[in-house]
Structure formats: structure tokens, C-alpha cells
PDB file of N, CA, C, O and CB in Angstrom:
ATOM      1  N   MET A   1      -7.137  12.992   2.039  1.00  0.00           N
ATOM      2  CA  MET A   1      -6.116  12.689   3.023  1.00  0.00           C
ATOM      3  C   MET A   1      -5.259  11.533   2.518  1.00  0.00           C
ATOM      4  O   MET A   1      -5.780  10.520   2.051  1.00  0.00           O
ATOM      5  CB  MET A   1      -6.752  12.351   4.393  1.00  0.00           C
ATOM      6  N   ALA A   2      -3.990  11.687   2.613  1.00  0.00           N
ATOM      7  CA  ALA A   2      -3.060  10.629   2.218  1.00  0.00           C
ATOM      8  C   ALA A   2      -2.961   9.586   3.330  1.00  0.00           C
ATOM      9  O   ALA A   2      -3.291   9.853   4.486  1.00  0.00           O
ATOM     10  CB  ALA A   2      -1.661  11.217   1.897  1.00  0.00           C
ATOM     11  N   LEU A   3      -2.506   8.413   2.960  1.00  0.00           N
ATOM     12  CA  LEU A   3      -2.282   7.374   3.963  1.00  0.00           C
ATOM     13  C   LEU A   3      -1.191   7.819   4.925  1.00  0.00           C
ATOM     14  O   LEU A   3      -0.201   8.419   4.507  1.00  0.00           O
ATOM     15  CB  LEU A   3      -1.901   6.032   3.293  1.00  0.00           C
ATOM     16  N   ASP A   4      -1.365   7.530   6.203  1.00  0.00           N
ATOM     17  CA  ASP A   4      -0.263   7.840   7.112  1.00  0.00           C
ATOM     18  C   ASP A   4       0.868   6.845   6.862  1.00  0.00           C
ATOM     19  O   ASP A   4       0.645   5.746   6.353  1.00  0.00           O
ATOM     20  CB  ASP A   4      -0.731   7.795   8.606  1.00  0.00           C
ATOM     21  N   SER A   5       2.054   7.238   7.220  1.00  0.00           N
ATOM     22  CA  SER A   5       3.242   6.451   6.861  1.00  0.00           C
ATOM     23  C   SER A   5       3.247   5.061   7.493  1.00  0.00           C
ATOM     24  O   SER A   5       3.751   4.116   6.887  1.00  0.00           O
ATOM     25  CB  SER A   5       4.495   7.193   7.274  1.00  0.00           C
ATOM     26  N   ALA A   6       2.700   4.921   8.690  1.00  0.00           N
ATOM     27  CA  ALA A   6       2.671   3.610   9.340  1.00  0.00           C
ATOM     28  C   ALA A   6       1.744   2.655   8.589  1.00  0.00           C
ATOM     29  O   ALA A   6       2.085   1.491   8.377  1.00  0.00           O
ATOM     30  CB  ALA A   6       2.220   3.746  10.805  1.00  0.00           C
ATOM     31  N   LYS A   7       0.587   3.145   8.193  1.00  0.00           N
ATOM     32  CA  LYS A   7      -0.371   2.321   7.449  1.00  0.00           C
ATOM     33  C   LYS A   7       0.203   1.933   6.089  1.00  0.00           C
ATOM     34  O   LYS A   7       0.077   0.788   5.657  1.00  0.00           O
ATOM     35  CB  LYS A   7      -1.712   3.070   7.269  1.00  0.00           C
ATOM     36  N   LYS A   8       0.836   2.900   5.418  1.00  0.00           N
ATOM     37  CA  LYS A   8       1.441   2.637   4.113  1.00  0.00           C
ATOM     38  C   LYS A   8       2.556   1.598   4.233  1.00  0.00           C
ATOM     39  O   LYS A   8       2.648   0.689   3.409  1.00  0.00           O
ATOM     40  CB  LYS A   8       1.990   3.939   3.503  1.00  0.00           C
ATOM     41  N   ALA A   9       3.398   1.729   5.251  1.00  0.00           N
ATOM     42  CA  ALA A   9       4.486   0.777   5.465  1.00  0.00           C
ATOM     43  C   ALA A   9       3.945  -0.623   5.739  1.00  0.00           C
ATOM     44  O   ALA A   9       4.513  -1.614   5.280  1.00  0.00           O
ATOM     45  CB  ALA A   9       5.375   1.234   6.627  1.00  0.00           C
ATOM     46  N   GLN A  10       2.854  -0.703   6.482  1.00  0.00           N
ATOM     47  CA  GLN A  10       2.244  -1.996   6.785  1.00  0.00           C
ATOM     48  C   GLN A  10       1.735  -2.663   5.506  1.00  0.00           C
ATOM     49  O   GLN A  10       1.938  -3.860   5.305  1.00  0.00           O
ATOM     50  CB  GLN A  10       1.090  -1.825   7.796  1.00  0.00           C
ATOM     51  N   ILE A  11       1.081  -1.897   4.652  1.00  0.00           N
ATOM     52  CA  ILE A  11       0.562  -2.438   3.396  1.00  0.00           C
ATOM     53  C   ILE A  11       1.706  -2.889   2.498  1.00  0.00           C
ATOM     54  O   ILE A  11       1.651  -3.970   1.912  1.00  0.00           O
ATOM     55  CB  ILE A  11      -0.305  -1.393   2.671  1.00  0.00           C
ATOM     56  N   ILE A  12       2.742  -2.060   2.390  1.00  0.00           N
ATOM     57  CA  ILE A  12       3.891  -2.407   1.553  1.00  0.00           C
ATOM     58  C   ILE A  12       4.551  -3.680   2.060  1.00  0.00           C
ATOM     59  O   ILE A  12       4.896  -4.556   1.267  1.00  0.00           O
ATOM     60  CB  ILE A  12       4.910  -1.253   1.523  1.00  0.00           C
ATOM     61  N   LYS A  13       4.729  -3.793   3.370  1.00  0.00           N
ATOM     62  CA  LYS A  13       5.362  -4.986   3.948  1.00  0.00           C
ATOM     63  C   LYS A  13       4.537  -6.241   3.668  1.00  0.00           C
ATOM     64  O   LYS A  13       5.089  -7.310   3.407  1.00  0.00           O
ATOM     65  CB  LYS A  13       5.550  -4.810   5.463  1.00  0.00           C
ATOM     66  N   GLN A  14       3.231  -6.104   3.724  1.00  0.00           N
ATOM     67  CA  GLN A  14       2.355  -7.254   3.528  1.00  0.00           C
ATOM     68  C   GLN A  14       2.356  -7.743   2.080  1.00  0.00           C
ATOM     69  O   GLN A  14       2.292  -8.949   1.844  1.00  0.00           O
ATOM     70  CB  GLN A  14       0.942  -6.903   3.949  1.00  0.00           C
ATOM     71  N   TYR A  15       2.427  -6.841   1.114  1.00  0.00           N
ATOM     72  CA  TYR A  15       2.266  -7.220  -0.289  1.00  0.00           C
ATOM     73  C   TYR A  15       3.545  -7.174  -1.115  1.00  0.00           C
ATOM     74  O   TYR A  15       3.524  -7.569  -2.281  1.00  0.00           O
ATOM     75  CB  TYR A  15       1.264  -6.337  -0.917  1.00  0.00           C
ATOM     76  N   ALA A  16       4.650  -6.709  -0.556  1.00  0.00           N
ATOM     77  CA  ALA A  16       5.895  -6.571  -1.317  1.00  0.00           C
ATOM     78  C   ALA A  16       6.457  -7.929  -1.714  1.00  0.00           C
ATOM     79  O   ALA A  16       6.338  -8.909  -0.979  1.00  0.00           O
ATOM     80  CB  ALA A  16       6.932  -5.798  -0.504  1.00  0.00           C
ATOM     81  N   ARG A  17       7.070  -7.964  -2.886  1.00  0.00           N
ATOM     82  CA  ARG A  17       7.734  -9.181  -3.362  1.00  0.00           C
ATOM     83  C   ARG A  17       9.122  -9.313  -2.758  1.00  0.00           C
ATOM     84  O   ARG A  17       9.621 -10.423  -2.574  1.00  0.00           O
ATOM     85  CB  ARG A  17       7.825  -9.181  -4.893  1.00  0.00           C
ATOM     86  N   GLY A  18       9.744  -8.186  -2.449  1.00  0.00           N
ATOM     87  CA  GLY A  18      11.084  -8.180  -1.880  1.00  0.00           C
ATOM     88  C   GLY A  18      11.191  -7.087  -0.837  1.00  0.00           C
ATOM     89  O   GLY A  18      10.224  -6.373  -0.572  1.00  0.00           O
ATOM     90  N   GLU A  19      12.357  -6.960  -0.253  1.00  0.00           N
ATOM     91  CA  GLU A  19      12.557  -6.021   0.850  1.00  0.00           C
ATOM     92  C   GLU A  19      12.328  -4.563   0.450  1.00  0.00           C
ATOM     93  O   GLU A  19      11.731  -3.800   1.209  1.00  0.00           O
ATOM     94  CB  GLU A  19      13.949  -6.175   1.398  1.00  0.00           C
ATOM     95  N   ASN A  20      12.796  -4.176  -0.731  1.00  0.00           N
ATOM     96  CA  ASN A  20      12.679  -2.782  -1.161  1.00  0.00           C
ATOM     97  C   ASN A  20      11.625  -2.581  -2.242  1.00  0.00           C
ATOM     98  O   ASN A  20      11.689  -1.607  -2.993  1.00  0.00           O
ATOM     99  CB  ASN A  20      14.010  -2.288  -1.663  1.00  0.00           C
ATOM    100  N   ASP A  21      10.671  -3.475  -2.330  1.00  0.00           N
ATOM    101  CA  ASP A  21       9.664  -3.427  -3.380  1.00  0.00           C
ATOM    102  C   ASP A  21       8.526  -2.490  -2.995  1.00  0.00           C
ATOM    103  O   ASP A  21       7.830  -2.722  -2.007  1.00  0.00           O
ATOM    104  CB  ASP A  21       9.123  -4.829  -3.667  1.00  0.00           C
ATOM    105  N   THR A  22       8.343  -1.437  -3.773  1.00  0.00           N
ATOM    106  CA  THR A  22       7.196  -0.547  -3.573  1.00  0.00           C
ATOM    107  C   THR A  22       6.430  -0.339  -4.867  1.00  0.00           C
ATOM    108  O   THR A  22       5.383   0.308  -4.860  1.00  0.00           O
ATOM    109  CB  THR A  22       7.655   0.800  -3.018  1.00  0.00           C
ATOM    110  N   GLY A  23       6.926  -0.873  -5.982  1.00  0.00           N
ATOM    111  CA  GLY A  23       6.320  -0.603  -7.265  1.00  0.00           C
ATOM    112  C   GLY A  23       5.657  -1.783  -7.938  1.00  0.00           C
ATOM    113  O   GLY A  23       5.126  -1.642  -9.040  1.00  0.00           O
ATOM    114  N   SER A  24       5.673  -2.943  -7.306  1.00  0.00           N
ATOM    115  CA  SER A  24       5.049  -4.102  -7.943  1.00  0.00           C
ATOM    116  C   SER A  24       3.534  -3.892  -8.017  1.00  0.00           C
ATOM    117  O   SER A  24       2.968  -3.145  -7.220  1.00  0.00           O
ATOM    118  CB  SER A  24       5.385  -5.410  -7.165  1.00  0.00           C
ATOM    119  N   PRO A  25       2.888  -4.545  -8.966  1.00  0.00           N
ATOM    120  CA  PRO A  25       1.439  -4.381  -9.105  1.00  0.00           C
ATOM    121  C   PRO A  25       0.675  -4.716  -7.820  1.00  0.00           C
ATOM    122  O   PRO A  25      -0.313  -4.058  -7.492  1.00  0.00           O
ATOM    123  CB  PRO A  25       0.934  -5.254 -10.234  1.00  0.00           C
ATOM    124  N   GLU A  26       1.132  -5.732  -7.103  1.00  0.00           N
ATOM    125  CA  GLU A  26       0.440  -6.116  -5.870  1.00  0.00           C
ATOM    126  C   GLU A  26       0.430  -4.977  -4.859  1.00  0.00           C
ATOM    127  O   GLU A  26      -0.598  -4.695  -4.243  1.00  0.00           O
ATOM    128  CB  GLU A  26       1.097  -7.350  -5.255  1.00  0.00           C
ATOM    129  N   VAL A  27       1.569  -4.328  -4.693  1.00  0.00           N
ATOM    130  CA  VAL A  27       1.683  -3.222  -3.738  1.00  0.00           C
ATOM    131  C   VAL A  27       0.838  -2.045  -4.199  1.00  0.00           C
ATOM    132  O   VAL A  27       0.111  -1.452  -3.401  1.00  0.00           O
ATOM    133  CB  VAL A  27       3.157  -2.791  -3.568  1.00  0.00           C
ATOM    134  N   GLN A  28       0.928  -1.703  -5.473  1.00  0.00           N
ATOM    135  CA  GLN A  28       0.188  -0.557  -5.990  1.00  0.00           C
ATOM    136  C   GLN A  28      -1.322  -0.768  -5.869  1.00  0.00           C
ATOM    137  O   GLN A  28      -2.046   0.148  -5.480  1.00  0.00           O
ATOM    138  CB  GLN A  28       0.566  -0.300  -7.449  1.00  0.00           C
ATOM    139  N   VAL A  29      -1.796  -1.964  -6.197  1.00  0.00           N
ATOM    140  CA  VAL A  29      -3.222  -2.262  -6.083  1.00  0.00           C
ATOM    141  C   VAL A  29      -3.662  -2.206  -4.624  1.00  0.00           C
ATOM    142  O   VAL A  29      -4.732  -1.678  -4.324  1.00  0.00           O
ATOM    143  CB  VAL A  29      -3.537  -3.644  -6.685  1.00  0.00           C
ATOM    144  N   ALA A  30      -2.864  -2.736  -3.728  1.00  0.00           N
ATOM    145  CA  ALA A  30      -3.207  -2.714  -2.306  1.00  0.00           C
ATOM    146  C   ALA A  30      -3.291  -1.283  -1.785  1.00  0.00           C
ATOM    147  O   ALA A  30      -4.208  -0.951  -1.034  1.00  0.00           O
ATOM    148  CB  ALA A  30      -2.176  -3.510  -1.495  1.00  0.00           C
ATOM    149  N   LEU A  31      -2.341  -0.430  -2.178  1.00  0.00           N
ATOM    150  CA  LEU A  31      -2.362   0.965  -1.738  1.00  0.00           C
ATOM    151  C   LEU A  31      -3.573   1.700  -2.302  1.00  0.00           C
ATOM    152  O   LEU A  31      -4.241   2.444  -1.584  1.00  0.00           O
ATOM    153  CB  LEU A  31      -1.071   1.678  -2.159  1.00  0.00           C
ATOM    154  N   LEU A  32      -3.856   1.493  -3.583  1.00  0.00           N
ATOM    155  CA  LEU A  32      -5.015   2.143  -4.192  1.00  0.00           C
ATOM    156  C   LEU A  32      -6.319   1.620  -3.599  1.00  0.00           C
ATOM    157  O   LEU A  32      -7.257   2.391  -3.397  1.00  0.00           O
ATOM    158  CB  LEU A  32      -5.008   1.932  -5.707  1.00  0.00           C
ATOM    159  N   SER A  33      -6.390   0.331  -3.319  1.00  0.00           N
ATOM    160  CA  SER A  33      -7.593  -0.242  -2.715  1.00  0.00           C
ATOM    161  C   SER A  33      -7.851   0.348  -1.341  1.00  0.00           C
ATOM    162  O   SER A  33      -8.993   0.648  -0.993  1.00  0.00           O
ATOM    163  CB  SER A  33      -7.470  -1.760  -2.615  1.00  0.00           C
ATOM    164  N   ASP A  34      -6.798   0.515  -0.564  1.00  0.00           N
ATOM    165  CA  ASP A  34      -6.953   1.111   0.761  1.00  0.00           C
ATOM    166  C   ASP A  34      -7.438   2.553   0.643  1.00  0.00           C
ATOM    167  O   ASP A  34      -8.288   2.992   1.418  1.00  0.00           O
ATOM    168  CB  ASP A  34      -5.625   1.055   1.539  1.00  0.00           C
ATOM    169  N   ARG A  35      -6.903   3.279  -0.317  1.00  0.00           N
ATOM    170  CA  ARG A  35      -7.321   4.667  -0.545  1.00  0.00           C
ATOM    171  C   ARG A  35      -8.792   4.727  -0.961  1.00  0.00           C
ATOM    172  O   ARG A  35      -9.536   5.583  -0.482  1.00  0.00           O
ATOM    173  CB  ARG A  35      -6.435   5.328  -1.625  1.00  0.00           C
ATOM    174  N   ILE A  36      -9.212   3.825  -1.847  1.00  0.00           N
ATOM    175  CA  ILE A  36     -10.609   3.784  -2.284  1.00  0.00           C
ATOM    176  C   ILE A  36     -11.517   3.453  -1.109  1.00  0.00           C
ATOM    177  O   ILE A  36     -12.571   4.068  -0.949  1.00  0.00           O
ATOM    178  CB  ILE A  36     -10.799   2.752  -3.415  1.00  0.00           C
ATOM    179  N   ASN A  37     -11.120   2.488  -0.287  1.00  0.00           N
ATOM    180  CA  ASN A  37     -11.921   2.138   0.892  1.00  0.00           C
ATOM    181  C   ASN A  37     -12.055   3.316   1.840  1.00  0.00           C
ATOM    182  O   ASN A  37     -13.105   3.502   2.456  1.00  0.00           O
ATOM    183  CB  ASN A  37     -11.301   0.951   1.626  1.00  0.00           C
ATOM    184  N   TYR A  38     -11.006   4.109   1.962  1.00  0.00           N
ATOM    185  CA  TYR A  38     -11.062   5.295   2.814  1.00  0.00           C
ATOM    186  C   TYR A  38     -12.067   6.307   2.267  1.00  0.00           C
ATOM    187  O   TYR A  38     -12.798   6.937   3.031  1.00  0.00           O
ATOM    188  CB  TYR A  38      -9.671   5.937   2.932  1.00  0.00           C
ATOM    189  N   LEU A  39     -12.099   6.460   0.952  1.00  0.00           N
ATOM    190  CA  LEU A  39     -12.970   7.458   0.329  1.00  0.00           C
ATOM    191  C   LEU A  39     -14.436   7.055   0.319  1.00  0.00           C
ATOM    192  O   LEU A  39     -15.311   7.916   0.226  1.00  0.00           O
ATOM    193  CB  LEU A  39     -12.520   7.715  -1.076  1.00  0.00           C
ATOM    194  N   THR A  40     -14.718   5.754   0.415  1.00  0.00           N
ATOM    195  CA  THR A  40     -16.119   5.322   0.338  1.00  0.00           C
ATOM    196  C   THR A  40     -16.700   5.041   1.689  1.00  0.00           C
ATOM    197  O   THR A  40     -17.869   4.668   1.792  1.00  0.00           O
ATOM    198  CB  THR A  40     -16.247   4.101  -0.519  1.00  0.00           C
TER     199      THR A  40
END
């Protein structure tokens, strides 16, 4: 199951370096960590 859009937006907002940042390492690690936590 993929992250729902609200949860993903919340994570991006929390870890983004700028307003339109979705590719920084911080954001990517946070998204992957949330996905791993969901799977375990």
C-alpha cells in the first residue's frame, strides 16, 4: 500500500528544505522510513 496523499504531504512539509522540495535526502529518507515502519 502506498502512503496516502495527506500523510505524504505532512512528511514532505515537515522535512522539506524549501516550499517545493520533494527530492532532498531528508524528505526521501523520511518517506522511505515511514514506508518501512508501515511494512514492519
